C-alpha positions in Angstrom: -2.7 66.8 -10.6 -2.7 70.8 -11.6 -3.7 69.5 -15.2 -6.6 67.4 -13.7 -8.3 69.7 -11.9 -8.0 72.6 -14.5 -9.6 70.0 -16.6 -12.5 69.3 -14.0 -13.4 72.9 -13.6 -13.5 73.7 -17.0 -16.1 70.4 -17.6 -18.1 71.8 -14.8 -18.6 75.1 -16.4 -20.5 72.9 -19.0 -23.2 72.5 -16.7 -26.9 73.2 -18.5 -30.0 74.3 -17.0 -31.8 73.1 -20.3 -33.8 69.9 -19.5 -33.2 67.2 -21.9 -30.2 68.7 -23.6 -28.5 66.2 -25.8 -25.7 64.0 -24.0 -22.7 63.6 -26.2 -22.2 59.7 -27.4 -18.8 57.9 -26.6 -17.2 58.9 -30.2 -17.3 62.4 -29.3 -15.5 61.9 -25.7 -12.3 62.4 -25.7 -9.7 60.0 -23.6 -9.1 62.8 -21.2 -12.9 63.7 -20.4 -13.8 60.0 -19.8 -11.0 60.3 -17.4 -12.6 63.2 -15.3 -16.4 61.7 -15.6 -15.4 58.3 -14.3 -13.9 60.3 -11.6 -17.0 62.4 -11.0 -19.4 60.1 -12.1 -20.6 59.0 -8.3 -19.0 61.7 -6.3 -19.8 65.1 -8.4 -19.3 68.1 -5.6 -22.8 69.7 -5.2 -22.2 71.6 -2.0 -19.0 73.4 -3.7 -20.9 74.2 -7.1 -24.6 74.9 -5.5 -24.1 78.9 -6.0 -23.2 77.8 -9.6 -26.4 75.3 -9.7 -28.7 78.3 -8.0 -27.8 81.2 -10.7 -28.4 78.9 -13.5 -31.5 78.0 -12.1 -32.6 81.4 -12.1 -31.4 83.3 -8.6 -30.4 86.7 -8.8 -26.6 87.1 -8.0 -27.3 89.4 -4.9 -29.5 86.3 -3.2 -26.4 83.4 -3.6 -25.1 83.5 -0.7 -28.1 83.0 1.6 -27.7 80.1 3.7 -29.7 78.5 6.1 -28.3 77.9 10.0 -27.7 74.2 11.6 -31.0 74.9 13.7 -33.0 76.0 10.5 -31.9 73.0 8.5 -33.1 70.9 11.4 -36.2 71.8 11.6 -36.9 72.7 7.7 -39.3 70.2 5.9 -38.1 70.0 2.6 -41.6 68.3 1.1 -44.1 71.5 1.5 -44.8 74.7 -0.3 -44.0 78.0 2.2 -46.0 81.1 1.6 -43.5 83.8 2.9 -45.0 87.2 3.3 -44.2 90.2 5.2 -42.9 94.3 4.4 -40.4 95.1 2.2 -37.1 94.2 3.7 -37.6 91.5 5.6 -35.4 89.2 3.6 -38.5 87.0 2.0 -36.4 86.4 -0.9 -32.8 85.3 0.7 -35.0 83.3 2.8 -36.7 81.4 -0.1 -33.2 81.1 -1.9 -32.0 79.6 1.2 -34.9 76.9 1.6 -34.2 76.4 -2.1 -30.7 75.9 -1.7 -31.3 73.0 1.0 -34.1 71.2 -1.0 -31.5 71.1 -4.1 -28.6 69.6 -1.5 -31.0 67.3 0.0 -33.1 65.5 -3.0 -30.2 65.8 -5.5 -28.2 62.6 -6.3 -25.6 64.3 -9.0 -23.1 62.6 -11.3 -21.9 63.1 -14.9 -22.5 61.9 -18.4 -19.2 63.3 -20.6 -20.1 66.9 -19.7 -23.2 67.0 -18.4 -24.1 67.1 -14.8 -27.1 65.0 -14.2 -29.2 64.3 -11.1 -29.5 67.9 -10.0 -33.2 68.7 -8.0 -35.5 69.9 -10.7 -36.1 73.4 -8.4 -35.7 76.7 -10.8 -36.3 80.3 -9.5 -38.9 82.9 -11.1 -39.9 86.3 -10.5 -43.8 87.3 -11.4 -42.2 90.0 -13.4 -40.4 87.6 -15.1 -42.8 85.1 -16.1 -45.3 87.4 -17.1 -42.7 89.4 -19.3 -41.6 85.8 -21.4 -45.3 85.5 -21.8 -45.8 88.5 -23.3 -42.9 88.2 -25.3 -44.1 84.9 -27.1 -46.9 86.9 -28.6 -44.1 88.4 -30.8 -44.3 86.6 -34.3 -40.6 85.8 -34.3 -40.9 84.2 -31.0 -39.2 80.9 -30.2 -41.6 79.9 -27.2 -45.4 80.4 -27.3 -47.5 80.9 -24.4 -48.3 77.3 -24.0 -44.2 76.6 -23.5 -43.7 79.4 -21.1 -46.7 78.3 -18.7 -45.6 74.5 -18.9 -42.0 75.5 -18.0 -43.4 77.5 -14.7 -45.9 74.8 -13.9 -43.8 71.5 -14.4 -40.6 71.5 -12.4 -40.8 69.2 -9.3 -40.3 72.6 -7.0 -40.4 76.6 -8.3 -40.0 79.4 -6.1 -42.4 82.2 -7.1 -41.1 85.4 -6.3 -43.2 89.0 -5.8 -46.6 87.8 -5.9 -48.8 90.7 -5.9 -46.3 93.6 -7.3 -47.6 92.9 -10.9 -50.5 95.4 -12.6 -53.6 93.3 -12.0 -55.4 92.5 -15.2 -58.0 90.1 -16.0 -54.8 88.3 -18.1 -52.6 88.6 -15.1 -55.1 86.9 -13.3 -56.0 84.3 -15.5 -52.4 83.4 -16.3 -51.1 83.5 -12.4 -54.4 81.5 -11.5 -53.3 79.0 -14.2 -49.8 78.0 -12.8 -50.7 78.2 -9.4 -53.8 75.7 -10.1 -51.7 73.3 -12.0 -48.7 73.3 -9.5 -51.6 72.7 -6.6 -53.5 69.9 -8.4 -50.3 68.6 -9.1 -48.8 68.6 -5.9 -45.6 70.4 -6.9 -44.0 71.9 -4.0 -43.9 75.9 -4.5 -42.2 78.2 -2.5 -43.7 82.2 -3.2 -43.4 85.3 -1.4 -45.2 88.6 -1.7 -45.5 91.5 0.3 -49.1 90.9 0.8 -50.8 88.9 3.4 -53.3 86.2 2.1 -56.0 88.1 2.9 -54.8 90.9 1.7 -53.6 88.9 -1.7 -57.2 87.7 -1.9 -58.3 91.6 -2.1 -55.3 92.5 -4.3 -55.9 89.9 -6.7 -58.9 87.2 -6.4 -60.0 84.4 -3.5 -59.3 82.0 -6.1 -55.6 82.4 -5.9 -55.5 83.2 -2.1 -57.0 79.6 -1.7 -55.0 77.9 -3.9 -52.3 79.0 -2.1 -53.7 78.2 1.3 -54.2 74.9 0.4 -50.8 74.4 -1.2 -48.4 76.1 1.6 -47.2 76.9 4.8 -48.0 80.6 5.4 -45.1 82.1 7.4 -45.0 85.9 8.3 -42.1 88.0 7.9 -41.3 90.6 10.1 -38.5 93.0 11.3 -36.5 96.4 10.2 -35.9 96.9 6.4 -32.7 95.2 6.0 -32.0 96.6 2.3 
């Protein structure tokens, strides 16, 4: 039994965050892998692996432990977007991660094929700094992805967290880039959770009214209050 558990642990580490990853064919599957996969095909234990999944989906290590209590879970609507705003240290990012965790747990139907875990809900975490940094990197000659690739990667998932909107330096390029992403997600009705230090009115002044208008139409607005808890 101990040997099987060790194999399971090894196999679970192969969970891939890359959509469209190649699945090994039957000729590449060893007998021991086949046995383990048959055991896990219908009962992959997602709750025990959720922090690993979150980390592979972009969530920073310090926010992995954030969860909802039972009362919050009962009232949480997993089908809509949220705009969490408030002063620094009011746990906006932690709350967004707790929401993301609950959405993945409720909307996933996990199973294994060979060493690949499938059926994990398509939810990802992106900071605005990372999004803009990846797009700038795509302009380099040796880049492996284009600007369009990055925008598609952020725009296409069923659910994403956009963290720290409004902290970036405002230029015509950043405004157009962020508007493009938010507009695509709004038009395709894809669930989006956004965190910001700015309320929507202040966001309109900081960026522009087009962005704040799109956010208002796609998200429930939640004001986070309290003392700095960092």
